[in-house]
N, CA, C and O atoms as a printed pandas DataFrame, in Angstrom:
     atom_number atom_name residue_name chain_id  residue_number  x_coord  y_coord  z_coord
0              1         N          MET        A               1   77.441   75.805   98.556
1              2        CA          MET        A               1   77.803   76.533  100.062
2              3         C          MET        A               1   79.070   75.742  100.530
3              4         O          MET        A               1   79.399   74.603  100.198
4              5         N          VAL        A               2   79.669   76.559  101.329
5              6        CA          VAL        A               2   80.956   76.148  101.919
6              7         C          VAL        A               2   80.906   76.149  103.171
7              8         O          VAL        A               2   80.408   77.209  103.551
8              9         N          SER        A               3   81.222   75.372  104.141
9             10        CA          SER        A               3   80.989   75.299  105.577
10            11         C          SER        A               3   82.390   75.416  106.127
11            12         O          SER        A               3   83.328   75.010  105.441
12            13         N          LEU        A               4   82.604   75.963  107.363
13            14        CA          LEU        A               4   83.814   76.124  107.980
14            15         C          LEU        A               4   84.665   74.817  107.882
15            16         O          LEU        A               4   85.806   74.709  107.432
16            17         N          ALA        A               5   83.782   73.759  108.449
17            18        CA          ALA        A               5   84.559   72.529  108.227
18            19         C          ALA        A               5   85.212   72.012  107.346
19            20         O          ALA        A               5   86.168   71.249  107.486
20            21         N          GLU        A               6   84.480   72.601  105.853
21            22        CA          GLU        A               6   85.186   72.246  104.939
22            23         C          GLU        A               6   86.521   72.998  104.743
23            24         O          GLU        A               6   87.554   72.455  104.354
24            25         N          LEU        A               7   86.388   74.325  105.058
25            26        CA          LEU        A               7   87.554   75.130  104.708
26            27         C          LEU        A               7   88.640   74.661  105.566
27            28         O          LEU        A               7   89.745   74.843  105.055
28            29         N          GLY        A               8   88.658   74.029  106.894
29            30        CA          GLY        A               8   89.623   73.495  107.448
30            31         C          GLY        A               8   90.331   74.495  108.733
31            32         O          GLY        A               8   90.024   75.686  108.793
32            33         N          ALA        A               9   91.085   74.014  109.514
33            34        CA          ALA        A               9   91.329   74.647  110.611
34            35         C          ALA        A               9   92.527   75.721  109.984
35            36         O          ALA        A               9   92.436   76.923  110.234
36            37         N          ASP        A              10   93.451   75.276  109.300
37            38        CA          ASP        A              10   94.527   76.019  108.891
38            39         C          ASP        A              10   93.851   77.501  108.220
39            40         O          ASP        A              10   94.557   78.498  108.065
40            41         N          VAL        A              11   92.665   77.474  107.926
41            42        CA          VAL        A              11   92.287   79.108  107.096
42            43         C          VAL        A              11   91.636   79.870  108.189
43            44         O          VAL        A              11   91.488   81.083  108.041
44            45         N          LEU        A              12   91.096   79.080  109.641
45            46        CA          LEU        A              12   90.694   79.772  110.624
46            47         C          LEU        A              12   91.751   80.181  111.537
47            48         O          LEU        A              12   91.409   81.026  112.364
48            49         N          SER        A              13   92.921   79.790  111.577
49            50        CA          SER        A              13   94.039   80.148  112.538
50            51         C          SER        A              13   95.515   80.004  111.780
51            52         O          SER        A              13   95.762   79.157  110.922
52            53         N          PRO        A              14   96.298   80.851  112.199
53            54        CA          PRO        A              14   97.594   80.995  111.256
54            55         C          PRO        A              14   98.221   79.585  112.029
55            56         O          PRO        A              14   97.948   79.080  113.118
56            57         N          ARG        A              15   99.072   79.242  111.078
57            58        CA          ARG        A              15   99.913   78.048  111.361
58            59         C          ARG        A              15  100.790   78.227  112.405
59            60         O          ARG        A              15  101.534   79.189  112.215
60            61         N          ALA        A              16  101.001   77.528  113.645
61            62        CA          ALA        A              16  101.920   77.634  114.507
62            63         C          ALA        A              16  103.416   78.009  114.338
63            64         O          ALA        A              16  104.064   78.561  115.227
64            65         N          SER        A              17  103.850   77.708  113.272
65            66        CA          SER        A              17  105.215   77.872  112.503
66            67         C          SER        A              17  105.366   79.132  112.097
67            68         O          SER        A              17  106.487   79.617  111.950
68            69         N          GLU        A              18  104.048   79.928  111.829
69            70        CA          GLU        A              18  104.493   81.112  111.275
70            71         C          GLU        A              18  104.707   82.242  112.544
71            72         O          GLU        A              18  104.377   82.030  113.711
72            73         N          ARG        A              19  105.261   83.334  112.094
73            74        CA          ARG        A              19  105.170   84.627  113.192
74            75         C          ARG        A              19  104.119   85.151  113.631
75            76         O          ARG        A              19  103.163   85.229  112.860
76            77         N          ARG        A              20  104.023   85.550  114.707
77            78        CA          ARG        A              20  102.689   85.939  115.266
78            79         C          ARG        A              20  103.114   87.590  115.695
79            80         O          ARG        A              20  104.234   87.885  116.110
80            81         N          ALA        A              21  102.109   88.482  115.525
81            82        CA          ALA        A              21  102.237   89.795  115.725
82            83         C          ALA        A              21  102.222   90.196  117.022
83            84         O          ALA        A              21  102.758   91.280  117.254
84            85         N          THR        A              22  101.699   89.542  118.002
85            86        CA          THR        A              22  101.827   89.592  119.487
86            87         C          THR        A              22  102.521   88.227  120.215
87            88         O          THR        A              22  102.588   87.135  119.650
88            89         N          ASP        A              23  102.908   88.441  121.268
89            90        CA          ASP        A              23  103.530   87.495  122.084
90            91         C          ASP        A              23  102.194   86.545  122.222
91            92         O          ASP        A              23  101.107   87.121  122.199
92            93         N          PRO        A              24  102.223   85.350  122.343
93            94        CA          PRO        A              24  101.203   84.420  122.650
94            95         C          PRO        A              24  100.801   84.303  124.174
95            96         O          PRO        A              24   99.682   84.017  124.600
96            97         N          ASN        A              25  102.068   84.614  124.999
97            98        CA          ASN        A              25  102.099   84.488  126.163
98            99         C          ASN        A              25  101.627   85.722  126.954
99           100         O          ASN        A              25  101.656   85.738  128.184
100          101         N          SER        A              26  101.133   86.885  126.113
101          102        CA          SER        A              26  100.702   88.184  126.836
102          103         C          SER        A              26   99.412   88.235  126.970
103          104         O          SER        A              26   99.036   89.392  127.161
104          105         N          ASP        A              27   98.456   87.361  126.948
105          106        CA          ASP        A              27   97.129   87.360  127.383
106          107         C          ASP        A              27   96.473   88.572  126.884
107          108         O          ASP        A              27   95.584   89.210  127.449
108          109         N          GLY        A              28   97.084   88.830  125.634
109          110        CA          GLY        A              28   96.315   89.937  124.764
110          111         C          GLY        A              28   96.820   91.261  125.144
111          112         O          GLY        A              28   96.502   92.258  124.497
112          113         N          ALA        A              29   97.665   91.321  126.260
113          114        CA          ALA        A              29   98.199   92.809  126.474
114          115         C          ALA        A              29   98.810   93.663  125.350
115          116         O          ALA        A              29   98.682   94.882  125.234
116          117         N          ALA        A              30   99.512   92.814  124.518
117          118        CA          ALA        A              30  100.216   93.455  123.219
118          119         C          ALA        A              30   99.253   93.773  122.099
119          120         O          ALA        A              30   99.454   94.679  121.291
120          121         N          SER        A              31   98.138   92.939  122.092
121          122        CA          SER        A              31   97.069   93.346  121.418
122          123         C          SER        A              31   96.397   94.753  121.621
123          124         O          SER        A              31   96.226   95.686  120.836
124          125         N          ALA        A              32   96.046   94.567  123.068
125          126        CA          ALA        A              32   95.353   95.794  123.688
126          127         C          ALA        A              32   96.083   97.081  123.316
127          128         O          ALA        A              32   95.527   98.066  122.830
128          129         N          GLU        A              33   97.310   96.981  123.576
129          130        CA          GLU        A              33   98.253   98.046  123.501
130          131         C          GLU        A              33   98.183   98.599  121.846
131          132         O          GLU        A              33   98.072   99.779  121.511
132          133         N          TRP        A              34   98.272   97.488  120.981
133          134        CA          TRP        A              34   98.391   97.781  119.482
134          135         C          TRP        A              34   97.040   98.718  119.210
135          136         O          TRP        A              34   97.132   99.860  118.758
136          137         N          LEU        A              35   95.929   98.163  119.504
137          138        CA          LEU        A              35   94.598   98.726  119.738
138          139         C          LEU        A              35   94.594  100.158  120.159
139          140         O          LEU        A              35   94.116  101.036  119.440
140          141         N          LYS        A              36   95.142  100.398  121.358
141          142        CA          LYS        A              36   95.084  101.869  122.002
142          143         C          LYS        A              36   95.988  103.089  121.152
143          144         O          LYS        A              36   95.866  104.308  121.272
144          145         N          ARG        A              37   96.987  102.279  120.205
145          146        CA          ARG        A              37   97.808  103.237  119.627
146          147         C          ARG        A              37   97.113  103.362  118.218
147          148         O          ARG        A              37   97.270  104.415  117.599
148          149         N          ALA        A              38   96.379  102.379  117.692
149          150        CA          ALA        A              38   95.743  102.725  116.620
150          151         C          ALA        A              38   94.522  103.693  116.644
151          152         O          ALA        A              38   94.291  104.462  115.710
152          153         N          VAL        A              39   93.677  103.603  117.877
153          154        CA          VAL        A              39   92.591  104.549  118.253
154          155         C          VAL        A              39   93.385  106.133  118.372
155          156         O          VAL        A              39   92.920  107.229  118.060
156          157         N          ALA        A              40   94.457  105.868  118.821
157          158        CA          ALA        A              40   95.235  107.403  119.078
158          159         C          ALA        A              40   95.915  107.780  117.573
159          160         O          ALA        A              40   96.595  108.795  117.423
160          161         N          CYS        A              41   95.690  107.005  116.690
161          162        CA          CYS        A              41   96.173  107.295  115.116
162          163         C          CYS        A              41   97.884  107.529  115.174
163          164         O          CYS        A              41   98.457  108.369  114.480
164          165         N          ASP        A              42   98.492  106.723  116.029
165          166        CA          ASP        A              42   99.829  106.719  116.186
166          167         C          ASP        A              42  100.425  106.216  114.710
167          168         O          ASP        A              42  100.277  105.092  114.229
168          169         N          PRO        A              43  101.174  107.398  114.088
169          170        CA          PRO        A              43  101.605  107.009  112.891
170          171         C          PRO        A              43  102.324  105.936  112.615
171          172         O          PRO        A              43  102.252  105.297  111.565
172          173         N          ALA        A              44  103.271  105.628  113.844
173          174        CA          ALA        A              44  104.150  104.313  113.506
174          175         C          ALA        A              44  103.271  102.874  113.598
175          176         O          ALA        A              44  103.646  101.824  113.077
176          177         N          THR        A              45  102.211  103.016  114.252
177          178        CA          THR        A              45  101.191  101.745  114.029
178          179         C          THR        A              45  100.513  101.845  112.954
179          180         O          THR        A              45  100.453  100.790  112.321
180          181         N          LEU        A              46   99.876  102.886  112.425
181          182        CA          LEU        A              46   99.421  102.845  111.160
182          183         C          LEU        A              46  100.029  102.825  109.810
183          184         O          LEU        A              46   99.408  102.702  108.754
184          185         N          GLU        A              47  101.414  102.969  109.967
185          186        CA          GLU        A              47  102.262  103.009  109.059
186          187         C          GLU        A              47  102.023  102.110  107.665
187          188         O          GLU        A              47  102.025  102.571  106.524
188          189         N          ALA        A              48  101.828  100.779  108.027
189          190        CA          ALA        A              48  101.481   99.684  107.097
190          191         C          ALA        A              48  100.464   99.777  106.110
191          192         O          ALA        A              48  100.424   99.231  105.007
192          193         N          ALA        A              49   99.368  100.804  106.838
193          194        CA          ALA        A              49   98.182  100.878  105.820
194          195         C          ALA        A              49   98.525  101.739  104.668
195          196         O          ALA        A              49   97.835  101.754  103.648
196          197         N          ARG        A              50   99.818  102.612  104.859
197          198        CA          ARG        A              50   99.869  103.357  103.486
198          199         C          ARG        A              50  100.593  102.548  102.585
199          200         O          ARG        A              50  100.439  102.901  101.415
200          201         N          GLY        A              51  101.380  101.512  102.765
201          202        CA          GLY        A              51  102.103  100.739  101.813
202          203         C          GLY        A              51  101.406   99.743  100.921
203          204         O          GLY        A              51  100.188   99.699  100.746
204          205         N          PRO        A              52  102.408   98.855  100.314
205          206        CA          PRO        A              52  101.692   97.875   99.675
206          207         C          PRO        A              52  101.189   96.909  100.630
207          208         O          PRO        A              52  101.677   96.878  101.759
208          209         N          SER        A              53  100.088   95.968  100.228
209          210        CA          SER        A              53   99.848   95.166  101.357
210          211         C          SER        A              53  100.896   94.073  101.376
211          212         O          SER        A              53  100.757   93.435  102.420
212          213         N          THR        A              54  101.837   93.626  100.678
213          214        CA          THR        A              54  102.758   92.741  101.219
214          215         C          THR        A              54  103.656   93.292  102.102
215          216         O          THR        A              54  104.611   92.670  102.567
216          217         N          ASP        A              55  103.367   94.516  102.367
217          218        CA          ASP        A              55  104.578   95.138  103.428
218          219         C          ASP        A              55  104.088   94.851  104.826
219          220         O          ASP        A              55  104.768   95.104  105.820
220          221         N          ASN        A              56  102.776   94.265  104.872
221          222        CA          ASN        A              56  102.155   94.014  106.397
222          223         C          ASN        A              56  102.169   92.704  106.491
223          224         O          ASN        A              56  102.213   92.396  107.682
224          225         N          ILE        A              57  102.152   91.745  105.768
225          226        CA          ILE        A              57  102.190   90.351  106.070
226          227         C          ILE        A              57  102.977   89.778  107.427
227          228         O          ILE        A              57  102.495   88.801  108.000
228          229         N          GLU        A              58  103.993   90.297  107.847
229          230        CA          GLU        A              58  104.652   89.394  108.925
230          231         C          GLU        A              58  103.934   90.570  109.946
231          232         O          GLU        A              58  103.610   90.235  111.086
232          233         N          ARG        A              59  103.762   91.631  109.579
233          234        CA          ARG        A              59  103.376   92.547  110.973
234          235         C          ARG        A              59  102.001   92.012  111.356
235          236         O          ARG        A              59  101.721   91.851  112.544
236          237         N          SER        A              60  101.046   91.704  110.283
237          238        CA          SER        A              60   99.797   91.042  110.865
238          239         C          SER        A              60   99.697   89.804  111.824
239          240         O          SER        A              60   98.742   89.562  112.562
240          241         N          GLY        A              61  100.748   89.123  111.702
241          242        CA          GLY        A              61  100.668   87.639  112.341
242          243         C          GLY        A              61  100.082   86.774  111.670
243          244         O          GLY        A              61  100.105   85.621  112.101
244          245         N          LEU        A              62   99.396   87.061  110.445
245          246        CA          LEU        A              62   98.574   85.786  109.788
246          247         C          LEU        A              62   99.494   85.392  108.641
247          248         O          LEU        A              62  100.284   86.090  108.004
248          249         N          ASP        A              63   99.146   83.892  108.521
249          250        CA          ASP        A              63  100.050   83.235  107.232
250          251         C          ASP        A              63   99.486   83.862  106.076
251          252         O          ASP        A              63   98.447   84.518  106.154
252          253         N          MET        A              64  100.226   83.666  104.817
253          254        CA          MET        A              64   99.619   84.335  103.527
254          255         C          MET        A              64   98.357   83.707  103.361
255          256         O          MET        A              64   97.424   84.420  102.991
256          257         N          ARG        A              65   98.200   82.740  103.528
257          258        CA          ARG        A              65   96.572   82.240  103.012
258          259         C          ARG        A              65   95.673   83.072  103.545
259          260         O          ARG        A              65   94.885   83.705  102.842
260          261         N          VAL        A              66   95.706   83.148  104.829
261          262        CA          VAL        A              66   94.684   83.727  105.642
262          263         C          VAL        A              66   94.796   85.440  105.189
263          264         O          VAL        A              66   93.809   86.091  104.845
264          265         N          HIS        A              67   95.950   85.899  105.254
265          266        CA          HIS        A              67   96.034   87.321  104.811
266          267         C          HIS        A              67   95.346   87.585  103.639
267          268         O          HIS        A              67   94.470   88.449  103.588
268          269         N          THR        A              68   95.673   86.915  102.705
269          270        CA          THR        A              68   94.875   86.946  101.354
270          271         C          THR        A              68   93.590   86.849  101.278
271          272         O          THR        A              68   92.922   87.493  100.469
272          273         N          ILE        A              69   93.097   85.999  102.148
273          274        CA          ILE        A              69   91.542   85.799  102.430
274          275         C          ILE        A              69   90.999   86.908  102.863
275          276         O          ILE        A              69   89.985   87.313  102.294
276          277         N          VAL        A              70   91.582   87.670  104.013
277          278        CA          VAL        A              70   91.184   88.744  104.617
278          279         C          VAL        A              70   91.161   89.986  103.547
279          280         O          VAL        A              70   90.247   90.810  103.594
280          281         N          ARG        A              71   92.097   90.068  102.685
281          282        CA          ARG        A              71   92.100   91.254  101.697
282          283         C          ARG        A              71   90.976   90.971  100.613
283          284         O          ARG        A              71   90.322   91.857  100.062
284          285         N          LEU        A              72   90.841   89.561  100.380
285          286        CA          LEU        A              72   89.759   89.441   99.334
286          287         C          LEU        A              72   88.265   90.060   99.974
287          288         O          LEU        A              72   87.388   90.573   99.279
288          289         N          ALA        A              73   88.213   89.896  101.318
289          290        CA          ALA        A              73   87.116   90.028  101.820
290          291         C          ALA        A              73   86.771   91.731  102.181
291          292         O          ALA        A              73   85.662   92.249  102.318
292          293         N          ALA        A              74   87.982   92.300  102.265
293          294        CA          ALA        A              74   87.945   93.728  102.306
294          295         C          ALA        A              74   87.599   94.438  101.091
295          296         O          ALA        A              74   86.952   95.485  101.096
296          297         N          PHE        A              75   88.031   93.867  100.060
297          298        CA          PHE        A              75   87.679   94.326   98.681
298          299         C          PHE        A              75   86.059   94.043   98.408
299          300         O          PHE        A              75   85.300   94.811   97.817
300          301         N          VAL        A              76   85.793   93.026   98.862
301          302        CA          VAL        A              76   84.267   92.933   98.753
302          303         C          VAL        A              76   83.225   93.847   99.501
303          304         O          VAL        A              76   82.188   94.356   99.076
304          305         N          ALA        A              77   83.751   93.894  100.610
305          306        CA          ALA        A              77   83.015   94.953  101.893
306          307         C          ALA        A              77   83.171   96.317  101.333
307          308         O          ALA        A              77   82.208   97.082  101.389
308          309         N          GLY        A              78   84.347   96.720  100.770
309          310        CA          GLY        A              78   84.790   98.122  100.687
310          311         C          GLY        A              78   84.483   98.620   99.339
311          312         O          GLY        A              78   84.383   99.844   99.257
312          313         N          GLY        A              79   84.294   97.871   98.161
313          314        CA          GLY        A              79   84.396   98.644   96.919
314          315         C          GLY        A              79   83.630   97.823   95.932
315          316         O          GLY        A              79   82.684   97.052   96.091
316          317         N          GLU        A              80   84.433   98.274   94.649
317          318        CA          GLU        A              80   83.646   97.527   93.313
318          319         C          GLU        A              80   84.824   96.653   92.973
319          320         O          GLU        A              80   85.994   96.924   93.244
320          321         N          PRO        A              81   84.406   95.609   92.370
321          322        CA          PRO        A              81   85.480   94.776   91.565
322          323         C          PRO        A              81   86.185   95.538   90.792
323          324         O          PRO        A              81   85.725   96.550   90.262
324          325         N          GLY        A              82   87.310   95.149   90.659
325          326        CA          GLY        A              82   88.398   95.717   89.405
326          327         C          GLY        A              82   89.590   95.040   89.333
327          328         O          GLY        A              82   89.749   93.923   89.824
328          329         N          THR        A              83   90.446   95.666   88.740
329          330        CA          THR        A              83   91.845   95.198   88.270
330          331         C          THR        A              83   92.705   94.465   89.522
331          332         O          THR        A              83   93.294   93.386   89.466
332          333         N          ALA        A              84   92.604   95.315   90.584
333          334        CA          ALA        A              84   93.353   94.861   91.958
334          335         C          ALA        A              84   92.730   93.669   92.409
335          336         O          ALA        A              84   93.389   92.644   92.584
336          337         N          TYR        A              85   91.401   93.735   92.626
337          338        CA          TYR        A              85   90.574   92.463   92.950
338          339         C          TYR        A              85   91.145   91.196   92.303
339          340         O          TYR        A              85   91.697   90.229   92.829
340          341         N          VAL        A              86   90.852   91.473   90.963
341          342        CA          VAL        A              86   91.132   90.273   90.039
342          343         C          VAL        A              86   92.717   89.928   90.232
343          344         O          VAL        A              86   93.014   88.734   90.200
344          345         N          GLU        A              87   93.664   90.802   90.414
345          346        CA          GLU        A              87   95.008   90.293   90.705
346          347         C          GLU        A              87   95.189   89.449   92.063
347          348         O          GLU        A              87   95.788   88.384   92.210
348          349         N          ASP        A              88   94.415   90.321   93.133
349          350        CA          ASP        A              88   94.475   89.560   94.384
350          351         C          ASP        A              88   93.741   88.037   94.206
351          352         O          ASP        A              88   94.325   87.152   94.831
352          353         N          VAL        A              89   92.854   87.719   93.638
353          354        CA          VAL        A              89   92.290   86.301   93.410
354          355         C          VAL        A              89   93.346   85.568   92.718
355          356         O          VAL        A              89   93.620   84.433   93.106
356          357         N          VAL        A              90   93.997   86.115   91.693
357          358        CA          VAL        A              90   95.003   85.249   91.093
358          359         C          VAL        A              90   96.208   85.026   92.151
359          360         O          VAL        A              90   96.774   83.939   92.264
360          361         N          SER        A              91   96.526   86.121   92.881
361          362        CA          SER        A              91   97.662   85.936   93.974
362          363         C          SER        A              91   96.879   84.905   95.062
363          364         O          SER        A              91   97.588   84.051   95.594
364          365         N          ALA        A              92   95.885   84.938   95.304
365          366        CA          ALA        A              92   95.513   83.853   96.405
366          367         C          ALA        A              92   95.333   82.493   96.081
367          368         O          ALA        A              92   95.350   81.545   96.867
368          369         N          LEU        A              93   95.152   82.470   94.801
369          370        CA          LEU        A              93   95.006   80.942   93.858
370          371         C          LEU        A              93   96.342   80.461   94.113
371          372         O          LEU        A              93   96.485   79.323   94.559
372          373         N          GLY        A              94   97.527   81.342   93.835
373          374        CA          GLY        A              94   98.766   80.981   93.713
374          375         C          GLY        A              94   99.386   80.848   95.125
375          376         O          GLY        A              94  100.575   80.534   95.184
376          377         N          HIS        A              95   98.653   81.070   96.333
377          378        CA          HIS        A              95   99.046   81.007   97.564
378          379         C          HIS        A              95   98.264   79.956   98.286
379          380         O          HIS        A              95   98.121   79.817   99.501
380          381         N          GLY        A              96   97.713   79.137   97.153
381          382        CA          GLY        A              96   97.170   77.698   97.740
382          383         C          GLY        A              96   95.530   78.031   98.134
383          384         O          GLY        A              96   94.791   77.057   98.284
384          385         N          VAL        A              97   95.015   79.299   98.286
385          386        CA          VAL        A              97   93.542   79.554   98.420
386          387         C          VAL        A              97   92.702   78.784   97.322
387          388         O          VAL        A              97   92.979   78.698   96.126
388          389         N          THR        A              98   91.626   78.249   97.979
389          390        CA          THR        A              98   90.836   77.463   96.859
390          391         C          THR        A              98   89.742   78.574   96.401
391          392         O          THR        A              98   89.433   79.627   96.959
392          393         N          LEU        A              99   89.238   77.965   95.152
393          394        CA          LEU        A              99   88.103   78.645   94.613
394          395         C          LEU        A              99   86.852   78.504   95.673
395          396         O          LEU        A              99   86.111   79.458   95.910
396          397         N          ASP        A             100   86.695   77.197   96.292
397          398        CA          ASP        A             100   85.731   76.909   97.169
398          399         C          ASP        A             100   85.930   77.986   98.444
399          400         O          ASP        A             100   84.938   78.501   98.960
400          401         N          GLU        A             101   87.338   78.297   98.926
401          402        CA          GLU        A             101   87.378   79.046   99.869
402          403         C          GLU        A             101   86.888   80.642   99.588
403          404         O          GLU        A             101   86.323   81.330  100.438
404          405         N          ILE        A             102   87.211   81.070   98.266
405          406        CA          ILE        A             102   86.948   82.374   97.817
406          407         C          ILE        A             102   85.505   82.355   97.949
407          408         O          ILE        A             102   84.963   83.225   98.630
408          409         N          VAL        A             103   84.717   81.311   97.276
409          410        CA          VAL        A             103   83.055   81.287   97.518
410          411         C          VAL        A             103   82.703   81.387   99.049
411          412         O          VAL        A             103   81.730   82.082   99.341
412          413         N          GLY        A             104   83.228   80.915   99.803
413          414        CA          GLY        A             104   82.937   80.585  101.120
414          415         C          GLY        A             104   83.000   82.173  101.630
415          416         O          GLY        A             104   82.049   82.592  102.290
416          417         N          VAL        A             105   83.930   82.908  101.377
417          418        CA          VAL        A             105   84.052   84.491  101.557
418          419         C          VAL        A             105   82.958   85.124  101.100
419          420         O          VAL        A             105   82.520   85.976  101.874
420          421         N          LEU        A             106   82.305   84.961   99.965
421          422        CA          LEU        A             106   81.368   85.674   99.097
422          423         C          LEU        A             106   80.202   85.154   99.816
423          424         O          LEU        A             106   79.306   85.978   99.998
424          425         N          VAL        A             107   80.022   84.002  100.252
425          426        CA          VAL        A             107   78.569   83.652  100.817
426          427         C          VAL        A             107   78.800   84.144  102.243
427          428         O          VAL        A             107   77.757   84.465  102.812
428          429         N          THR        A             108   79.797   84.264  102.878
429          430        CA          THR        A             108   79.718   84.877  104.153
430          431         C          THR        A             108   79.333   86.276  104.177
431          432         O          THR        A             108   78.489   86.679  104.977
432          433         N          LEU        A             109   79.935   87.073  103.303
433          434        CA          LEU        A             109   79.137   88.348  103.171
434          435         C          LEU        A             109   78.245   88.694  102.773
435          436         O          LEU        A             109   77.847   89.822  103.064
436          437         N          LEU        A             110   77.538   87.864  101.925
437          438        CA          LEU        A             110   76.389   87.915  101.500
438          439         C          LEU        A             110   75.287   88.626  102.187
439          440         O          LEU        A             110   74.632   89.492  101.608
440          441         N          PRO        A             111   75.056   88.242  103.521
441          442        CA          PRO        A             111   74.117   89.164  104.205
442          443         C          PRO        A             111   74.465   90.394  104.627
443          444         O          PRO        A             111   73.556   91.202  104.816
444          445         N          THR        A             112   75.620   90.725  104.824
445          446        CA          THR        A             112   76.393   92.079  105.088
446          447         C          THR        A             112   76.126   93.124  104.140
447          448         O          THR        A             112   75.430   94.127  104.299
448          449         N          VAL        A             113   77.059   92.588  102.694
449          450        CA          VAL        A             113   76.945   93.353  101.782
450          451         C          VAL        A             113   75.977   93.680  100.692
451          452         O          VAL        A             113   75.888   94.711  100.024
452          453         N          GLY        A             114   75.080   92.282  100.645
453          454        CA          GLY        A             114   74.032   92.377   99.605
454          455         C          GLY        A             114   74.494   91.576   98.273
455          456         O          GLY        A             114   75.655   91.389   97.908
456          457         N          PRO        A             115   73.350   91.165   97.664
457          458        CA          PRO        A             115   73.373   90.342   96.332
458          459         C          PRO        A             115   74.123   91.120   95.123
459          460         O          PRO        A             115   75.057   90.638   94.482
460          461         N          ALA        A             116   73.613   92.284   94.937
461          462        CA          ALA        A             116   74.241   93.065   94.102
462          463         C          ALA        A             116   75.886   93.119   94.207
463          464         O          ALA        A             116   76.492   92.816   93.179
464          465         N          ARG        A             117   76.595   93.455   95.283
465          466        CA          ARG        A             117   77.814   93.634   95.461
466          467         C          ARG        A             117   78.492   92.126   95.149
467          468         O          ARG        A             117   79.374   91.988   94.301
468          469         N          VAL        A             118   78.019   91.141   95.861
469          470        CA          VAL        A             118   78.497   89.616   95.852
470          471         C          VAL        A             118   78.111   89.180   94.195
471          472         O          VAL        A             118   78.707   88.156   93.864
472          473         N          THR        A             119   77.404   89.651   93.321
473          474        CA          THR        A             119   77.243   88.981   92.031
474          475         C          THR        A             119   78.633   89.699   91.315
475          476         O          THR        A             119   79.380   89.053   90.581
476          477         N          GLY        A             120   78.830   91.022   91.628
477          478        CA          GLY        A             120   79.822   91.691   90.811
478          479         C          GLY        A             120   81.298   91.069   91.292
479          480         O          GLY        A             120   82.267   91.079   90.533
480          481         N          PHE        A             121   81.339   90.624   92.408
481          482        CA          PHE        A             121   82.700   89.959   92.940
482          483         C          PHE        A             121   82.711   88.594   92.275
483          484         O          PHE        A             121   83.727   88.093   91.794
484          485         N          ALA        A             122   81.450   87.998   92.282
485          486        CA          ALA        A             122   81.421   86.529   91.933
486          487         C          ALA        A             122   81.621   86.390   90.453
487          488         O          ALA        A             122   81.715   85.244   90.013
488          489         N          ALA        A             123   81.710   87.558   89.503
489          490        CA          ALA        A             123   81.802   87.721   88.062
490          491         C          ALA        A             123   83.318   87.765   87.994
491          492         O          ALA        A             123   83.945   86.954   87.313
492          493         N          ALA        A             124   83.978   88.845   88.802
493          494        CA          ALA        A             124   85.257   88.995   88.709
494          495         C          ALA        A             124   86.101   87.814   89.284
495          496         O          ALA        A             124   87.252   87.670   88.871
496          497         N          THR        A             125   85.639   87.048   90.122
497          498        CA          THR        A             125   86.154   85.856   90.865
498          499         C          THR        A             125   86.415   84.939   89.552
499          500         O          THR        A             125   87.495   84.462   89.203
500          501         N          LEU        A             126   85.382   84.834   89.028
501          502        CA          LEU        A             126   85.319   83.711   87.648
502          503         C          LEU        A             126   86.316   84.064   87.022
503          504         O          LEU        A             126   87.368   83.424   87.034
504          505         N          GLU        A             127   86.112   85.264   86.308
505          506        CA          GLU        A             127   87.089   85.980   85.459
506          507         C          GLU        A             127   88.702   85.544   85.898
507          508         O          GLU        A             127   89.563   84.984   85.218
508          509         N          ALA        A             128   88.733   85.913   86.961
509          510        CA          ALA        A             128   90.480   85.597   87.477
510          511         C          ALA        A             128   90.794   84.339   87.637
511          512         O          ALA        A             128   91.984   84.052   87.507
512          513         N          SER        A             129   89.753   83.185   87.980
513          514        CA          SER        A             129   90.133   81.928   88.264
514          515         C          SER        A             129   90.054   81.143   86.847
515          516         O          SER        A             129   90.514   80.001   86.866
516          517         N          SER        A             130   89.490   81.653   85.532
517          518        CA          SER        A             130   89.831   81.382   84.353
518          519         C          SER        A             130   91.012   81.775   83.676
519          520         O          SER        A             130   91.304   81.395   82.542
520          521         N          ALA        A             131   91.703   82.556   84.396
521          522        CA          ALA        A             131   92.775   83.287   83.649
522          523         C          ALA        A             131   93.972   82.414   83.401
523          524         O          ALA        A             131   94.947   82.860   82.798
């Protein structure tokens, strides 16, 4: 089991040197505006969802490591393991995400998605990490 303390603060928040999607001095106003546009299905706001995941890294305001961890969690929560998941695990490991952190994602999602899904993704993670 991996605790948040073991993961380190850099996993929980973007590095200060990375670009942010919103102005840190806005008191959340820019984020609230983005949420309103998303609710209204504004095409310009939702445009990044249609392209490759790498197209929205800067727009997300997350550093590459966190962005990759979020993508892995989305795969686990939303579908079945497959080639795209294995490729994202390989990419995550290449960007400094550790196997312990990926296990932390699976452990965190276990109560939400259930053991059957976690088992499938654990096998795919093991396959990807040994490649």
